[in-house]
Every structure is written in structure tokens, then in C-alpha cells.
TIFI-583184 format. One record per residue (C-alpha): residue in three letters; y, x negated, z negated. Coordinates in steps of 0.5 Angstrom, whole numbers, plus 500, padded with zeros to 3 digits. Last residue first. Layout:
<sites>
AlaYXZ;...
</sites>
This chain:
<sites>
Glu491330525;Phe484331522;Phe480332529;Arg484326531;Glu479322526;Ala473322530;Thr477318536;Val479313531;Phe472313528;Leu468311535;Lys474306537;Lys471301532;Thr464301535;Asp468300542;Ala471294539;Val465291536;Ser461293542;Leu457298543;Gly449298545;Ala446303541;Gly445297536;Arg452296535;Ala452304534;Ile447303528;Thr451297525;Glu458301525;Ala454307522;Met451302517;Val458299515;Arg461305514;Ser456307510;Val451312511;Leu449319508;Asp442321510;Asp439320503;Pro443325500;Ala440331504;His441335511;Thr446329513;Asp447330521;Thr450323520;Gly455323526;Phe458318530;Val463319536;Leu464318543;Asp469319548;Ala466319556;Gly469314560;Val463314565;Glu460308565;Leu461307557;Ala458315556;Leu452313560;Lys450307557;Val452310550;Val448316551;His442312553;Gly442307547;Asn443314543;Thr436316545;Leu432315539;Ser438317534;His435324534;Gly428322532;Arg431319525;Arg438322524;Gly444317525;Ser446320531;Ile451318536;Glu454324539;Leu458325545;Cys466328545;Val468334549;Gly474332553;Arg473337559;Ala473331564;Ala469326560;Ala464332558;Leu463333566;Glu462326567;Val456325561;Asp454332564;Glu453329571;Arg450323569;Thr444327566;Met443327559;Leu437324556;Gly438327548;Pro445330546;His444328539;Gly451333538;Leu455335543;Val462335540;Asp468339540;Val465345544;Gly468348550;Ala464353553;Glu463349559;Ile460343555;Ala456347551;Ala453350557;Arg452343560;Asn448341554;Thr444347553;Gly441347560;Ala434346558;Ile432349552;Val432345546;Pro425344544;Glu426339538;Val425331538;Ile428329545;Thr434332543;Glu438337548;Gly444338544;His446342537;Ala453344539;Val458341534;Val465346533;Val470343529;Glu476348526;Ala471353524;Gly475359522;Leu472365524;Asp476366530;Arg473359532;Val466361531;Arg468367536;Lys471363541;Val464358541;Leu460365541;Asp462368547;Gly462362552;Tyr455359549;His451366549;Glu448364556;Pro445357554;Arg441361548;Val443358542;His438353539;Thr443351534;Leu451352534;Glu453346529;Val459349525;Gly465347522;Pro470347516;Lys475341515;Leu476336509;Lys480330509;Met478326503;Lys485325498;Thr482331493;Thr484337489;Pro488340495;Ala482340499;Ile477343494;Asp479351495;Asn480351502;Cys474347504;Val470352499;Lys473358503;Val472356510;Leu465354509;Val464360505;Pro467364511;Ile463360516;Val456362513;Met455369514;Glu459371520;Ala456366524;Thr449368522;Gly447373528;Thr449369534;Asp447362531;Val449358525;His448351523;Asp452348518;Ala458344519;Val461341514;Val466336517;Leu468330512;Cys474325513;Arg475319508;Tyr469318505;Gly469313499;Arg462314497;Ala464318491;Glu468323496;Cys461324500;Arg457325494;Arg463330492;Ile463334499;Leu456335499;Glu456337492;Ser462343493;Pro458345500;Leu451346496;Leu446341497;Val439341500;Gly441342507;Asp437347512;Ser443352513;Leu448355507;Val444349503;Thr448344506;His449341513;Thr453335516;His456333522;Leu463330524;Asp463324519;Ile469319518;Met467313513;
</sites>
């Protein structure tokens, strides 16, 4: 299993970073991004902690670890500067909290995040074809979400991504231990969203590139 989208007590998760990492390790995960929610005011508090924990644990485990962030309910106007800032602070994978249909994300967030050069557009909701085309051109991955609510538009995202040729990845959006899923379940969710067996395998090939 490769997961690019998980959270800890440093934002709205329930586990310490070290416990999240250990639980994923015990489940046989190969690669993990710890990507806590941040905004313009919390990036400096959260990212250095994630960088330290990942650096401390990485030499002791076979699982590949990356510190990341999820930019959450950030104003579209702030994306450009904030993406650069979080990368400078050490976030190696930048996820944007996309326009999910179950939260009041500001319209235009998907476009702003893609233009700012995030790595992954998380749970992007009812994306426009134009935004999917831009994501494909900019190399921004679109997320198939394993999280309740966010997953309701997986099929829409898959359909447009396949038509346009945009890259897809899978993310659990884990907040608690029960949110973690096996590789088999992740593949099942992806198949349910309309991916073929071959395209489902490709999800994890694409995700693994972040750890090379």
C-alpha cells in the first residue's frame, strides 16, 4: 500500500505521527506521506515537526516516509505564495484540499491549486474538464479518495481523467486508525470508481514516483 494523504494530531487526526507511522508499518505499507492540514498561519508550526519525525524514523524502518502537507480551505489568492513557502519549510509532497462536495470549499480552489503547482489535488469534487486538462498539462495528480463523503465524486474524477489523460493516485485521507485500508480495498474502491485492473495498478506506480 502507498498512501499520499494521512493526518495526525498535528491537525485533525487522532494519532501521533509516530503512531500513525507504526500502524501503517504494521499493516505492510511500503510508502507513506504524513500530510497534516495547514493554512497560512500554521505551516511553520506543523511542517518542521513532521520533517523531524520522518527524519528520525526513516533510518529505522523499511517503509519509505515523506513529510507533506494538505493546504486546507486556503483562499485561492494565497495558493501561489503558500505552496512555495511550505516547500521551503520541508514539505516534500503538497496536497491541496480540493472542492469536495461535502465541505464549503471556495469555488476556484481547484484551479488555484493546480496553477500554483501542488503535487496532488485531493478529493477535487465535480471538477471541470478545463481544470482536469490543466492538471494533466501541469503534472498535478488527481486523487481517488477512500474517505466517506469525499469519495462520492470519485467516478466523475476518474471519467474525466481517463478522457484527458490526467494522472490519478489513491489517498485514504486517514484521520483515525479505522480509516487505513489495505491495498486490496484501495484497488476495490478504484475499480468501483470505474478504473480497469491495469489503470488501478497504475495508481500506485504513479504514487511511488514521489518516493524515488
